[in-house]
N, CA, C and O of each residue as an XYZ file, in Angstrom:
676
protein
N       6.896    -42.164     -1.962
C       8.138    -42.748     -1.684
C       8.076    -44.158     -2.192
O       6.986    -44.726     -2.266
N       9.244    -44.780     -2.563
C       9.280    -46.160     -3.076
C       9.190    -47.016     -1.774
O       9.459    -46.590     -0.651
N       8.784    -48.252     -2.069
C       8.724    -49.319     -0.941
C       9.979    -49.509     -0.262
O      10.004    -49.595      0.966
N      11.105    -49.586     -1.016
C      12.401    -49.752     -0.391
C      12.743    -48.615      0.552
O      13.288    -48.860      1.628
N      12.444    -47.394      0.186
C      12.741    -46.204      0.893
C      11.905    -46.214      2.128
O      12.380    -45.792      3.182
N      10.569    -46.717      2.052
C       9.724    -46.709      3.230
C      10.254    -47.756      4.264
O      10.220    -47.509      5.469
N      10.735    -48.909      3.774
C      11.269    -49.964      4.684
C      12.556    -49.366      5.337
O      12.790    -49.632      6.516
N      13.323    -48.644      4.685
C      14.486    -48.034      5.203
C      14.110    -47.102      6.341
O      14.674    -47.153      7.434
N      13.169    -46.277      6.057
C      12.659    -45.237      7.009
C      12.186    -45.945      8.274
O      12.522    -45.499      9.371
N      11.407    -47.050      8.165
C      10.845    -47.839      9.227
C      11.898    -48.398     10.044
O      11.848    -48.368     11.274
N      12.860    -48.913      9.381
C      13.950    -49.618     10.181
C      14.780    -48.617     10.918
O      15.146    -48.848     12.070
N      15.077    -47.552     10.314
C      15.843    -46.513     11.070
C      15.149    -45.876     12.167
O      15.733    -45.523     13.191
N      13.744    -45.705     11.939
C      12.949    -45.088     13.126
C      12.841    -46.096     14.203
O      12.786    -45.694     15.366
N      12.806    -47.337     13.949
C      12.822    -48.353     15.096
C      14.120    -48.270     15.920
O      14.118    -48.264     17.151
N      15.254    -48.204     15.142
C      16.556    -48.113     15.752
C      16.743    -46.794     16.603
O      17.299    -46.791     17.701
N      16.252    -45.737     16.020
C      16.390    -44.358     16.835
C      15.365    -44.316     17.940
O      15.614    -43.664     18.954
N      14.196    -44.988     17.807
C      13.211    -44.938     18.933
C      13.818    -45.855     20.045
O      13.687    -45.456     21.202
N      14.431    -46.971     19.841
C      15.044    -47.761     20.925
C      16.083    -46.986     21.648
O      16.116    -46.961     22.879
N      17.006    -46.299     20.830
C      18.020    -45.509     21.612
C      17.425    -44.368     22.420
O      17.904    -44.025     23.500
N      16.344    -43.778     21.851
C      15.760    -42.660     22.589
C      15.121    -43.157     23.835
O      15.131    -42.492     24.871
N      14.558    -44.343     23.733
C      13.799    -44.861     24.892
C      14.886    -45.295     25.937
O      14.608    -45.137     27.126
N      15.971    -45.773     25.629
C      17.059    -46.103     26.562
C      17.486    -44.818     27.305
O      17.720    -44.861     28.513
N      17.583    -43.744     26.639
C      17.980    -42.411     27.297
C      16.848    -41.718     27.932
O      17.081    -40.655     28.508
N      15.642    -42.191     27.898
C      14.547    -41.566     28.497
C      13.849    -40.389     27.823
O      13.174    -39.540     28.406
N      14.099    -40.454     26.535
C      13.647    -39.409     25.708
C      12.291    -39.903     24.939
O      12.158    -41.096     24.663
N      11.252    -38.901     24.591
C      10.121    -39.489     23.866
C      10.601    -39.939     22.466
O      11.658    -39.590     21.940
N       9.666    -40.769     21.938
C       9.985    -41.356     20.559
C       9.763    -40.305     19.448
O       9.214    -39.232     19.697
N      10.152    -40.600     18.360
C      10.031    -39.616     17.159
C       8.593    -39.297     16.903
O       8.267    -38.138     16.642
N       7.742    -40.232     16.962
C       6.300    -40.069     16.626
C       5.580    -39.202     17.637
O       4.570    -38.582     17.304
N       6.056    -39.143     18.822
C       5.372    -38.303     19.906
C       5.744    -36.844     19.618
O       6.916    -36.479     19.520
N       4.736    -36.065     19.494
C       5.040    -34.565     19.241
C       5.306    -33.887     20.551
O       4.560    -34.048     21.517
N       6.326    -33.160     20.578
C       6.767    -32.410     21.668
C       6.054    -31.116     21.618
O       6.310    -30.272     20.760
N       5.114    -30.953     22.585
C       4.297    -29.632     22.554
C       4.974    -28.518     23.245
O       5.622    -28.708     24.274
N       4.828    -27.313     22.675
C       5.261    -26.247     23.359
C       4.274    -25.459     24.209
O       4.447    -24.279     24.514
N       3.272    -26.164     24.553
C       2.258    -25.601     25.385
C       1.261    -24.626     24.755
O       0.489    -23.987     25.470
N       1.268    -24.513     23.494
C       0.379    -23.493     22.805
C      -0.914    -24.102     22.701
O      -1.084    -25.318     22.787
N      -1.921    -23.177     22.499
C      -3.265    -23.495     22.249
C      -3.763    -22.775     21.036
O      -3.654    -21.551     20.961
N      -4.364    -23.563     19.981
C      -4.802    -23.029     18.780
C      -6.343    -23.017     18.644
O      -7.004    -24.052     18.729
N      -6.846    -21.883     18.444
C      -8.312    -21.657     18.324
C      -8.628    -21.394     16.774
O      -8.152    -20.410     16.209
N      -9.337    -22.186     16.202
C      -9.686    -22.116     14.736
C     -10.996    -21.680     14.413
O     -11.922    -21.981     15.166
N     -11.195    -21.000     13.374
C     -12.408    -20.506     12.801
C     -12.759    -20.992     11.502
O     -12.321    -22.073     11.109
N     -13.569    -20.230     10.754
C     -13.894    -20.538      9.310
C     -13.779    -19.362      8.503
O     -14.177    -18.303      8.989
N     -13.298    -19.376      7.345
C     -13.271    -18.303      6.375
C     -14.449    -18.393      5.345
O     -14.339    -18.941      4.249
N     -15.506    -17.838      5.781
C     -16.683    -18.069      4.873
C     -16.976    -16.951      3.900
O     -17.700    -17.186      2.933
N     -16.439    -15.697      4.100
C     -16.725    -14.614      3.148
C     -15.941    -14.794      1.954
O     -16.533    -14.675      0.881
N     -14.760    -15.051      1.954
C     -13.924    -15.205      0.764
C     -14.368    -16.457      0.042
O     -14.463    -16.510     -1.184
N     -14.631    -17.444      0.841
C     -15.188    -18.742      0.130
C     -16.469    -18.479     -0.680
O     -16.653    -18.952     -1.802
N     -17.306    -17.720     -0.052
C     -18.629    -17.480     -0.580
C     -18.441    -16.620     -1.943
O     -19.082    -16.871     -2.964
N     -17.576    -15.672     -1.848
C     -17.258    -14.841     -2.928
C     -16.708    -15.626     -4.133
O     -17.155    -15.452     -5.266
N     -15.779    -16.445     -3.866
C     -15.093    -17.355     -4.896
C     -16.162    -18.279     -5.444
O     -16.193    -18.431     -6.665
N     -16.968    -18.861     -4.747
C     -18.077    -19.704     -5.161
C     -19.010    -19.014     -6.009
O     -19.452    -19.621     -6.985
N     -19.401    -17.742     -5.761
C     -20.249    -16.982     -6.627
C     -19.558    -16.552     -7.984
O     -20.192    -16.412     -9.030
N     -18.243    -16.363     -7.866
C     -17.423    -16.063     -9.110
C     -17.558    -17.428    -10.106
O     -17.769    -17.393    -11.318
N     -17.398    -18.520     -9.356
C     -17.493    -19.639    -10.266
C     -18.833    -19.881    -10.855
O     -18.926    -20.249    -12.026
N     -19.947    -19.681    -10.054
C     -21.277    -19.740    -10.717
C     -21.388    -18.726    -11.775
O     -21.936    -19.057    -12.826
N     -20.939    -17.541    -11.631
C     -20.981    -16.455    -12.624
C     -20.264    -16.972    -13.918
O     -20.740    -16.755    -15.033
N     -19.068    -17.683    -13.716
C     -18.403    -18.225    -14.847
C     -19.244    -19.247    -15.674
O     -19.237    -19.272    -16.904
N     -19.934    -20.044    -14.922
C     -20.798    -21.114    -15.473
C     -22.012    -20.411    -16.268
O     -22.371    -20.860    -17.356
N     -22.583    -19.373    -15.722
C     -23.730    -18.733    -16.262
C     -23.315    -17.879    -17.491
O     -23.958    -17.898    -18.540
N     -22.167    -17.105    -17.292
C     -21.766    -16.185    -18.343
C     -21.283    -16.884    -19.651
O     -21.377    -16.341    -20.751
N     -20.741    -18.175    -19.445
C     -20.055    -18.705    -20.593
C     -20.792    -20.035    -20.989
O     -20.242    -21.029    -21.465
N     -22.251    -19.873    -20.688
C     -23.105    -21.058    -20.985
C     -23.210    -21.282    -22.523
O     -23.266    -22.412    -23.010
N     -23.232    -20.201    -23.217
C     -23.451    -20.346    -24.677
C     -22.223    -20.384    -25.599
O     -22.259    -20.110    -26.798
N     -21.176    -20.738    -24.935
C     -19.919    -20.844    -25.730
C     -19.794    -22.160    -26.383
O     -20.477    -23.102    -25.982
N     -18.972    -22.286    -27.359
C     -18.780    -23.546    -28.050
C     -18.327    -24.673    -27.069
O     -17.718    -24.393    -26.036
N     -18.617    -25.864    -27.393
C     -18.193    -27.066    -26.501
C     -16.750    -27.278    -26.577
O     -16.164    -27.844    -25.655
N     -16.092    -26.826    -27.699
C     -14.642    -27.009    -27.847
C     -13.973    -26.150    -26.842
O     -12.920    -26.570    -26.363
N     -14.452    -24.969    -26.446
C     -13.779    -24.188    -25.508
C     -14.077    -24.526    -24.093
O     -14.871    -23.830    -23.460
N     -13.459    -25.607    -23.529
C     -13.747    -26.108    -22.200
C     -13.035    -25.398    -21.183
O     -13.283    -25.689    -20.013
N     -12.121    -24.441    -21.460
C     -11.362    -23.682    -20.427
C     -12.369    -22.785    -19.646
O     -12.131    -22.506    -18.471
N     -13.453    -22.340    -20.254
C     -14.351    -21.555    -19.481
C     -14.934    -22.375    -18.343
O     -15.023    -21.936    -17.197
N     -15.329    -23.595    -18.716
C     -15.922    -24.457    -17.704
C     -14.922    -24.742    -16.605
O     -15.251    -24.693    -15.420
N     -13.600    -25.065    -17.040
C     -12.559    -25.374    -16.223
C     -12.279    -24.159    -15.179
O     -11.993    -24.340    -13.996
N     -12.398    -22.978    -15.768
C     -12.308    -21.765    -14.853
C     -13.347    -21.680    -13.733
O     -12.988    -21.415    -12.586
N     -14.561    -21.888    -14.029
C     -15.619    -21.858    -13.106
C     -15.438    -22.924    -12.097
O     -15.583    -22.695    -10.896
N     -15.110    -24.139    -12.589
C     -14.938    -25.332    -11.637
C     -13.732    -25.007    -10.722
O     -13.815    -25.327     -9.536
N     -12.630    -24.401    -11.181
C     -11.529    -24.066    -10.470
C     -11.912    -23.034     -9.320
O     -11.483    -23.176     -8.175
N     -12.661    -22.092     -9.660
C     -13.019    -21.146     -8.646
C     -13.819    -21.879     -7.569
O     -13.588    -21.586     -6.396
N     -14.716    -22.784     -7.849
C     -15.464    -23.433     -6.833
C     -14.546    -24.362     -6.109
O     -14.694    -24.442     -4.889
N     -13.667    -25.036     -6.659
C     -12.703    -25.803     -5.829
C     -11.911    -24.994     -4.883
O     -11.726    -25.357     -3.721
N     -11.398    -23.794     -5.422
C     -10.700    -22.846     -4.583
C     -11.427    -22.406     -3.402
O     -10.890    -22.262     -2.303
N     -12.590    -22.208     -3.632
C     -13.580    -21.731     -2.518
C     -13.717    -22.849     -1.450
O     -13.666    -22.559     -0.255
N     -13.894    -24.137     -1.880
C     -13.959    -25.260     -0.964
C     -12.661    -25.397     -0.190
O     -12.666    -25.724      0.997
N     -11.545    -25.144     -0.871
C     -10.249    -25.248     -0.166
C     -10.083    -24.156      0.850
O      -9.570    -24.407      1.940
N     -10.524    -22.871      0.512
C     -10.414    -21.797      1.538
C     -11.344    -22.020      2.644
O     -11.052    -21.614      3.769
N     -12.451    -22.639      2.411
C     -13.413    -22.816      3.567
C     -12.960    -23.982      4.358
O     -13.071    -23.907      5.582
N     -12.461    -25.060      3.816
C     -12.102    -26.335      4.646
C     -10.725    -26.360      5.187
O     -10.494    -26.838      6.298
N      -9.750    -25.827      4.384
C      -8.340    -26.022      4.791
C      -7.644    -24.692      5.321
O      -6.941    -24.689      6.331
N      -7.867    -23.712      4.653
C      -7.232    -22.447      4.908
C      -8.030    -21.686      5.907
O      -8.649    -20.685      5.548
N      -8.055    -22.111      7.173
C      -8.934    -21.569      8.232
C      -8.265    -20.576      9.061
O      -7.125    -20.825      9.453
N      -8.858    -19.434      9.391
C      -8.252    -18.522     10.258
C      -7.963    -19.037     11.643
O      -8.752    -19.834     12.150
N      -6.874    -18.634     12.300
C      -6.613    -19.230     13.637
C      -5.786    -18.248     14.458
O      -5.049    -17.417     13.926
N      -5.941    -18.377     15.806
C      -5.122    -17.677     16.785
C      -4.411    -18.722     17.662
O      -5.061    -19.508     18.350
N      -3.139    -18.721     17.630
C      -2.221    -19.554     18.383
C      -1.744    -18.817     19.644
O      -1.102    -17.775     19.513
N      -2.022    -19.300     20.833
C      -1.653    -18.651     22.037
C      -0.678    -19.469     22.708
O      -1.051    -20.467     23.326
N       0.579    -19.132     22.645
C       1.758    -19.805     23.209
C       2.123    -19.325     24.599
O       1.406    -18.509     25.179
N       3.208    -19.809     25.133
C       3.730    -19.344     26.455
C       4.133    -17.864     26.473
O       3.904    -17.139     27.441
N       4.748    -17.449     25.347
C       5.361    -16.076     25.315
C       5.117    -15.452     23.953
O       5.852    -14.557     23.538
N       4.121    -15.903     23.276
C       3.834    -15.355     21.970
C       2.391    -15.570     21.581
O       1.677    -16.359     22.200
N       1.962    -14.854     20.541
C       0.656    -14.951     19.866
C       0.994    -15.103     18.384
O       1.848    -14.390     17.858
N       0.342    -16.000     17.743
C       0.385    -16.306     16.376
C      -0.884    -16.313     15.639
O      -1.917    -16.704     16.182
N      -0.850    -15.885     14.388
C      -2.167    -15.718     13.674
C      -1.805    -16.113     12.282
O      -0.692    -15.846     11.826
N      -2.726    -16.747     11.589
C      -2.679    -16.938     10.151
C      -3.307    -15.749      9.408
O      -4.508    -15.491      9.494
N      -2.442    -15.040      8.679
C      -2.852    -13.915      7.966
C      -2.935    -14.334      6.441
O      -2.582    -15.467      6.114
N      -3.379    -13.465      5.547
C      -3.462    -13.799      4.206
C      -2.064    -13.965      3.508
O      -1.915    -14.705      2.536
N      -1.062    -13.236      4.061
C       0.387    -13.456      3.529
C       1.090    -14.508      4.250
O       2.261    -14.738      3.946
N       0.464    -15.231      5.247
C       1.250    -16.289      5.970
C       0.994    -16.314      7.363
O       0.133    -15.571      7.835
N       1.650    -17.089      8.069
C       1.554    -17.199      9.504
C       2.498    -16.117     10.138
O       3.676    -15.959      9.818
N       1.819    -15.399     11.076
C       2.664    -14.277     11.744
C       2.674    -14.707     13.246
O       1.769    -15.324     13.809
N       3.833    -14.284     13.795
C       4.108    -14.698     15.213
C       4.595    -13.399     15.933
O       5.526    -12.752     15.455
N       3.976    -13.026     17.063
C       4.273    -11.832     17.714
C       4.719    -12.136     19.135
O       3.948    -12.775     19.851
N       5.902    -11.731     19.609
C       6.345    -11.970     21.028
C       5.591    -11.023     21.998
O       5.021    -10.039     21.527
N       5.561    -11.261     23.267
C       4.847    -10.516     24.275
C       5.222     -8.971     24.225
O       4.402     -8.069     24.400
N       6.519     -8.799     23.972
C       6.972     -7.365     23.993
C       6.374     -6.518     22.823
O       6.414     -5.290     22.897
N       5.869     -7.092     21.844
C       5.327     -6.362     20.695
C       3.731     -6.113     20.845
O       3.096     -5.432     20.039
N       3.191     -6.714     21.917
C       1.757     -6.608     22.074
C       1.412     -5.359     22.892
O       1.837     -5.232     24.041
N       0.660     -4.462     22.316
C       0.301     -3.220     23.000
C      -0.846     -3.365     23.868
O      -0.775     -2.898     25.005
N      -1.960     -3.991     23.450
C      -3.116     -4.116     24.206
C      -4.060     -5.268     23.681
O      -4.005     -5.587     22.493
N      -4.835     -5.830     24.462
C      -5.815     -6.783     24.058
C      -7.167     -6.332     24.557
O      -7.431     -6.237     25.755
N      -8.060     -6.043     23.523
C      -9.456     -5.663     23.910
C     -10.445     -6.816     23.611
O     -10.501     -7.392     22.525
N     -11.209     -7.091     24.673
C     -12.114     -8.164     24.594
C     -13.557     -7.650     24.648
O     -13.860     -6.811     25.497
N     -14.456     -8.119     23.777
C     -15.882     -7.813     23.822
C     -16.663     -9.066     23.655
O     -16.079    -10.144     23.543
N     -17.988     -8.970     23.633
C     -18.757    -10.157     23.600
C     -18.763    -10.866     22.331
O     -18.999    -12.074     22.276
N     -18.482    -10.069     21.188
C     -18.465    -10.773     19.948
C     -17.232    -10.562     19.132
O     -17.191    -10.942     17.962
N     -16.171     -9.935     19.747
C     -14.853     -9.833     19.018
C     -13.733     -9.683     19.961
O     -13.911     -9.358     21.135
N     -12.491     -9.937     19.407
C     -11.227     -9.774     20.228
C     -10.322     -8.983     19.282
O     -10.182     -9.320     18.106
N      -9.729     -7.958     19.805
C      -8.797     -7.048     19.018
C      -7.444     -7.028     19.821
O      -7.344     -6.709     21.006
N      -6.460     -7.401     19.026
C      -5.041     -7.425     19.550
C      -4.266     -6.295     18.887
O      -4.000     -6.338     17.686
N      -3.908     -5.294     19.664
C      -3.127     -4.132     19.196
C      -1.619     -4.434     19.161
O      -1.174     -5.033     20.140
N      -0.834     -4.129     18.246
C       0.544     -4.406     18.267
C       1.404     -3.171     18.325
O       1.000     -2.159     17.752
N       2.526     -3.163     18.951
C       3.409     -2.066     19.112
C       4.174     -1.759     17.758
O       4.314     -0.606     17.351
N       4.623     -2.785     17.140
C       5.536     -2.675     15.963
C       4.918     -2.019     14.742
O       5.672     -1.587     13.870
N       3.626     -1.913     14.616
C       2.858     -1.391     13.492
C       1.586     -0.880     13.957
O       1.217     -1.025     15.122
N       0.889     -0.268     13.043
C      -0.514      0.178     13.417
C      -1.510     -0.829     13.085
O      -2.697     -0.509     13.009
N      -1.080     -2.136     12.863
C      -2.034     -3.111     12.427
C      -2.555     -3.583     13.764
O      -1.879     -3.565     14.792
N      -3.840     -4.019     13.679
C      -4.613     -4.651     14.877
C      -5.145     -6.017     14.263
O      -5.668     -6.096     13.152
N      -4.958     -7.007     15.069
C      -5.599     -8.301     14.656
C      -6.917     -8.276     15.260
O      -7.075     -8.027     16.455
N      -7.912     -8.540     14.420
C      -9.314     -8.562     14.920
C      -9.903     -9.861     14.535
O      -9.811    -10.285     13.383
N     -10.550    -10.545     15.552
C     -11.258    -11.801     15.373
C     -12.661    -11.559     15.891
O     -12.890    -11.114     17.015
N     -13.648    -11.901     14.935
C     -15.023    -11.647     15.257
C     -15.742    -13.084     15.206
O     -15.288    -14.062     14.611
N     -16.901    -13.042     15.909
C     -17.708    -14.226     15.916
C     -18.486    -14.418     14.514
O     -18.699    -15.549     14.078
N     -18.863    -13.352     13.889
C     -19.586    -13.431     12.719
C     -18.670    -13.634     11.541
O     -18.924    -14.524     10.729
N     -17.563    -12.815     11.398
C     -16.768    -12.883     10.164
C     -15.866    -14.056     10.120
O     -15.746    -14.719      9.090
N     -15.210    -14.338     11.247
C     -14.215    -15.464     11.404
C     -14.812    -16.719     11.935
O     -14.156    -17.759     11.885
N     -15.992    -16.696     12.433
C     -16.660    -17.994     12.992
C     -15.875    -18.523     13.978
O     -15.651    -19.729     13.879
N     -15.335    -17.857     15.029
C     -14.475    -18.388     16.147
C     -15.151    -18.404     17.395
O     -16.098    -17.643     17.594
N     -14.730    -19.239     18.290
C     -15.418    -19.330     19.600
C     -14.644    -18.150     20.406
O     -13.474    -18.225     20.782
N     -15.471    -17.103     20.590
C     -14.823    -15.776     21.172
C     -14.779    -16.020     22.706
O     -13.873    -15.533     23.382
N     -15.769    -16.780     23.250
C     -15.687    -16.925     24.765
C     -14.446    -17.802     25.155
O     -13.760    -17.444     26.112
N     -14.151    -18.861     24.500
C     -12.876    -19.641     24.760
C     -11.687    -18.849     24.594
O     -10.775    -18.850     25.421
N     -11.687    -18.091     23.403
C     -10.597    -17.249     23.205
C     -10.253    -16.181     24.178
O      -9.095    -15.891     24.477
N     -11.339    -15.597     24.668
C     -11.346    -14.573     25.725
C     -10.730    -15.074     26.962
O      -9.928    -14.389     27.597
N     -11.127    -16.378     27.354
C     -10.616    -16.961     28.584
C      -9.163    -17.160     28.566
O      -8.440    -16.876     29.522
N      -8.716    -17.698     27.362
C      -7.199    -18.003     27.216
C      -6.449    -16.695     27.138
O      -5.349    -16.614     27.685
N      -6.966    -15.669     26.499
C      -6.311    -14.429     26.476
C      -6.203    -13.670     27.759
O      -5.271    -12.897     27.985
N      -7.219    -13.918     28.629
C      -7.198    -13.197     29.997
C      -6.041    -13.895     30.751
O      -5.229    -13.224     31.388
N      -5.964    -15.241     30.678
C      -4.830    -15.919     31.343
C      -3.430    -15.380     30.794
O      -2.507    -15.031     31.529
N      -3.404    -15.361     29.431
C      -2.219    -14.794     28.792
C      -1.802    -13.357     29.319
O      -0.680    -13.072     29.737
N      -2.782    -12.581     29.241
C      -2.498    -11.130     29.713
C      -2.107    -11.028     31.172
O      -1.300    -10.192     31.579
N      -2.729    -11.936     31.958
C      -2.423    -11.844     33.473
C      -0.936    -12.435     33.700
O      -0.228    -12.019     34.617
N      -0.541    -13.379     32.847
C       0.803    -13.965     33.057
C       1.900    -13.072     32.602
O       3.022    -13.115     33.108
N       1.550    -12.224     31.598
C       2.616    -11.314     30.879
C       2.496     -9.903     31.130
O       3.264     -9.124     30.566
N       1.523     -9.462     31.994
C       1.316     -8.195     32.320
C       1.062     -7.245     31.037
O       1.559     -6.125     30.920
N       0.191     -7.879     30.071
C      -0.285     -7.096     28.900
C      -1.652     -6.378     29.293
O      -2.567     -6.945     29.890
N      -1.660     -5.147     28.905
C      -2.972     -4.430     29.224
C      -4.139     -5.059     28.598
O      -4.083     -5.399     27.416
N      -5.249     -5.246     29.344
C      -6.381     -5.988     28.947
C      -7.521     -4.995     29.218
O      -7.663     -4.379     30.274
N      -8.315     -4.914     28.142
C      -9.467     -3.912     28.091
C     -10.592     -4.859     27.788
O     -10.632     -5.495     26.735
N     -11.578     -4.949     28.801
C     -12.894     -5.720     28.628
C     -14.033     -4.733     28.511
O     -14.273     -3.847     29.332
N     -14.721     -4.983     27.384
C     -15.807     -4.091     27.082
C     -17.110     -4.899     27.281
O     -18.203     -4.367     27.086
């Protein structure tokens, strides 16, 4: 943004925040929470695979001419993508008041309570079965690197509040 635009945004934000404060509403910068809890993990398998592909590109194209730098760029790009997948694109389960949300490979998915068939809890995994499809959301301690005990406690509360069948193994 240009500096002039930033000054205009700050000025307008101050004016709007003053009027919101007079009416007893929260300011713009205060996030209005919907009461949801997000539990995050790590995606280490795809990251490890992409990092290995990057190393393979470096080894396989070691004897190429120095003019052909795209081979090196390809290997470095795979390594950067693996770091992005590990650090930024993390698997998560969002437990809201009347929905469950998860980050899938195709994007964020949100399921209302009416579409949840069953929640199965075990010591090292959580499986959420859905009515609308044969798909099951599975979160494991080893593969997704999630805190299963905290997730289990939240899902027990969620299942009790919404009468969702809960299976504890």
